[in-house]
C-alpha positions in Angstrom: 5.7 50.7 4.6 5.2 47.0 4.7 3.9 45.5 1.4 1.0 43.1 1.8 1.0 40.4 -0.8 -2.0 38.2 -1.6 -1.6 34.5 -1.7 -1.2 33.1 -5.2 -4.4 32.1 -7.0 -4.2 28.9 -8.9 -5.6 28.6 -12.5 -7.7 25.6 -11.7 -9.0 25.3 -15.2 -5.5 25.0 -16.7 -4.5 22.6 -13.9 -7.4 20.4 -14.6 -6.5 20.2 -18.3 -2.9 19.2 -17.3 -4.2 16.6 -14.9 -6.5 15.2 -17.6 -3.5 14.8 -19.9 -1.5 13.1 -17.1 -4.2 10.6 -16.3 -4.7 9.9 -20.0 -1.0 9.1 -20.4 0.2 5.5 -20.1 -2.7 3.1 -19.3 -3.9 3.6 -15.7 -6.2 0.6 -16.1 -3.1 -1.7 -15.8 -2.5 -0.3 -12.3 -6.1 0.4 -11.5 -7.3 -3.2 -12.0 -5.0 -4.4 -9.2 -7.0 -2.1 -6.8 -10.3 -4.0 -7.3 -10.5 -5.2 -3.7 -10.8 -1.6 -2.5 -14.0 -1.1 -4.6 -15.4 -4.4 -3.1 -14.7 -3.5 0.5 -16.1 0.1 0.0 -19.4 -1.3 -1.3 -19.6 -3.6 1.7 -18.9 -0.7 4.1 -21.8 1.2 2.4 -24.0 -1.8 2.8 -25.4 -1.3 -0.7 -28.8 -2.8 -1.5 -29.9 -4.4 -4.8 -31.9 -1.9 -6.9 -30.2 1.2 -5.4 -29.1 3.9 -7.9 -25.3 4.4 -7.6 -22.9 6.9 -9.1 -19.2 6.2 -9.3 -17.3 9.5 -9.7 -13.8 9.7 -11.3 -14.3 5.9 -11.7 -11.2 5.2 -13.7 -11.6 1.7 -15.2 -14.4 0.9 -12.9 -13.4 -1.0 -9.7 -16.2 0.5 -7.6 -18.5 0.5 -10.6 -18.2 -3.3 -11.0 -18.4 -4.0 -7.3 -21.7 -2.1 -7.1 -23.1 -3.7 -10.3 -22.2 -7.1 -8.9 -24.5 -6.3 -6.0 -27.4 -5.6 -8.5 -27.3 -1.9 -8.1 -28.2 0.4 -11.0 -24.8 2.0 -11.7 -23.7 5.1 -13.6 -19.9 5.2 -14.0 -18.3 8.6 -14.8 -14.8 9.9 -15.5 -13.3 12.7 -17.5 -10.9 10.3 -19.3 -13.0 8.6 -22.0 -10.4 5.9 -22.6 -10.7 4.7 -19.0 -14.4 4.5 -19.3 -14.0 2.3 -22.4 -11.8 -0.1 -20.3 -14.5 -0.2 -17.6 -17.1 -0.8 -20.3 -15.2 -3.8 -21.6 -14.9 -5.3 -18.1 -18.6 -4.8 -17.4 -19.4 -6.4 -20.8 -17.2 -9.4 -20.0 -19.1 -10.0 -16.8 -22.5 -9.4 -18.4 -23.1 -6.4 -16.1 -25.5 -3.6 -17.1 -23.8 -0.3 -16.4 -24.3 3.2 -17.8 -21.0 4.9 -18.7 -20.8 8.6 -19.2 -18.0 11.2 -19.5 -18.3 13.8 -16.7 -16.3 16.2 -14.7 -16.4 15.6 -11.0 -16.6 19.3 -10.4 -19.7 19.7 -12.7 -21.7 16.5 -12.6 -24.5 16.4 -15.2 -27.2 15.0 -12.8 -30.1 16.5 -11.0 -30.0 17.1 -7.2 -30.7 14.0 -5.2 -30.4 11.6 -8.1 -28.6 8.8 -6.4 -28.9 6.6 -3.3 -25.1 6.3 -3.1 -22.2 8.2 -4.6 -18.7 6.5 -4.7 -15.2 7.4 -5.5 -12.0 5.3 -5.0 -8.8 7.2 -5.3 -10.4 9.5 -7.9 -12.3 12.6 -6.7 -9.4 13.3 -4.3 -7.3 14.5 -7.2 -9.7 17.3 -8.3 -8.2 20.8 -8.3 -11.2 22.5 -6.7 -11.8 20.3 -3.6 -14.7 22.4 -2.3 -16.5 22.3 -5.6 -16.1 18.5 -6.0 -17.3 17.8 -2.5 -20.3 20.0 -3.1 -21.2 18.1 -6.3 -20.9 14.7 -4.6 -23.3 15.9 -1.9 -25.7 17.6 -4.3 -26.4 14.6 -6.4 -26.8 12.3 -3.4 -30.3 12.2 -2.0 -30.9 13.3 1.6 -30.3 10.2 3.8 -28.2 8.7 1.1 -24.5 7.6 1.4 -21.2 8.9 0.1 -18.4 6.4 0.1 -14.8 7.3 -0.5 -11.4 5.6 -0.5 -8.6 8.2 -0.3 -4.9 7.8 0.2 -3.6 9.3 3.4 -0.6 11.7 3.7 1.7 9.3 5.6 0.9 6.2 3.5 3.0 5.1 0.5 1.0 6.9 -2.2 0.9 10.1 0.0 4.7 9.8 0.3 5.1 9.1 -3.4 3.4 12.4 -4.3 5.5 14.3 -1.7 8.6 12.8 -3.3 7.5 13.8 -6.8 6.7 17.2 -5.5 10.4 17.7 -4.7 11.1 17.3 -8.4 8.0 19.0 -9.8 6.7 21.5 -7.2 2.9 21.6 -7.3 1.1 24.7 -8.5 1.0 27.5 -5.9 -2.4 27.9 -4.2 -3.6 24.3 -4.8 -4.4 22.1 -1.8 -2.8 18.7 -1.6 -4.9 15.7 -2.7 -3.8 13.9 0.4 -5.9 16.2 2.5 -8.9 14.0 1.3 -7.2 11.3 3.4 -7.7 13.1 6.6 -11.0 13.1 8.6 -10.6 16.8 9.6 -10.5 17.9 6.0 -13.5 15.7 5.0 -15.6 17.2 7.8 -14.7 20.7 6.5 -15.6 19.7 2.9 -18.9 18.1 3.7 -19.9 20.0 6.9 -23.2 21.3 5.5 -24.4 17.9 4.4 -23.0 15.4 7.0 -25.5 13.5 9.0 -22.9 10.9 10.1 -19.3 10.4 9.0 -17.2 7.3 9.8 -13.6 7.0 8.7 -11.4 3.9 9.0 -7.7 3.7 8.3 -6.8 0.6 6.3 -4.3 -0.6 3.8 -4.2 -1.7 0.2 -1.1 -3.9 -0.4 0.8 -3.4 -3.6 2.2 -6.8 -4.7 4.8 -6.9 -7.5 7.6 -9.2 -8.6 10.3 -6.8 -7.4 10.7 -3.1 -6.6 12.1 -2.6 -10.1 9.0 -4.3 -11.5 6.8 -1.8 -9.6 8.9 1.1 -11.0 8.8 -0.2 -14.5 5.0 -0.7 -14.3 4.3 2.8 -12.8 6.7 4.5 -15.1 5.0 2.9 -18.1 1.3 3.0 -17.1 0.7 5.4 -14.2 0.3 8.8 -15.8 1.7 11.1 -13.0 4.9 9.0 -12.6 5.3 8.8 -16.4 4.9 12.6 -16.7 7.3 13.2 -13.9 10.1 11.3 -15.7 9.4 13.2 -18.9 9.5 16.5 -17.0 12.7 16.0 -15.1 14.7 15.1 -18.2 17.7 12.9 -18.6 19.9 14.9 -16.2 17.7 14.1 -13.2 16.2 10.8 -14.2 18.8 8.8 -12.3 18.2 10.7 -9.1 14.4 10.3 -9.4 14.8 6.6 -10.0 17.0 6.1 -7.0 14.6 8.1 -4.7 11.6 6.1 -5.9 13.3 2.8 -5.4 14.4 3.9 -1.9 10.9 4.9 -1.0 9.5 1.6 -2.2 12.0 -0.4 -0.2 11.2 1.7 2.9 7.6 0.4 2.7 8.4 -3.1 1.5 7.4 -5.8 4.0 8.1 -8.9 1.9 11.4 -10.1 3.5 12.4 -11.5 0.2 13.0 -10.3 -3.4 9.4 -9.6 -4.1 7.4 -6.5 -3.3 4.7 -6.5 -0.6 4.0 -2.9 0.1 1.1 -1.7 2.3 -0.3 1.8 1.4 -2.6 3.3 3.9 -5.9 4.8 2.8 -9.0 6.2 4.5 -12.3 4.4 4.0 -15.1 6.9 4.5 -18.8 6.5 4.8 -20.9 9.7 5.0 -24.7 9.6 5.5 -26.1 12.8 4.1 -28.7 15.1 5.7 
């Protein structure tokens, strides 16, 4: 008789704790600050208006937060890594921007239904273990007729390929969907189906610019939690192989034509108008 086995069920709570440790490692703000232009262009795509109430989810060190505050919006910036919120708070203070910072889990936002005119996330909410729950929370706290704006790395882009490469060294937990699915329009329509009035998605690129490929690797290994943790996990015996594979991937995407690194990484810019 054939034995029918059920697909593995991931322990999402345990995974979330591991992710929180990973994103707390290093200092993501060093990398995150270079992505500021993405927050600016996302706020323009949303056509934000002064005085609107805006929530930035999984805000990191506050790129979209600052962009919205510069447009005179009333912004609440949230993340589950308190140290990153402190970096965002320092940036806002330096610019004299009034922003509310609050630790919060993207899968359990501590806000009432329909609290915000716009809800944003740049390269943040896509990494939540429970994708359906996170999408539901974004839609819940956004008022009907409001907007959800997302910037998510695509599967074929550099960051998508980076996580595939690291997955060969550290296989992801069974039963967990890839974060890169947030970078596909099909998956987004599944996640937000019940609340989508309109959804527009535009493929665009953020360009990583570093002195050299080795400079990029040194920076990400030191400050970008997932890469830092990958090197710790593989150990000394596989460190050389991981280094070689990462540098090869970087050079495949490099468009500089000289010793520097000019590396486009595709992402999906999404604007959803809620029902």
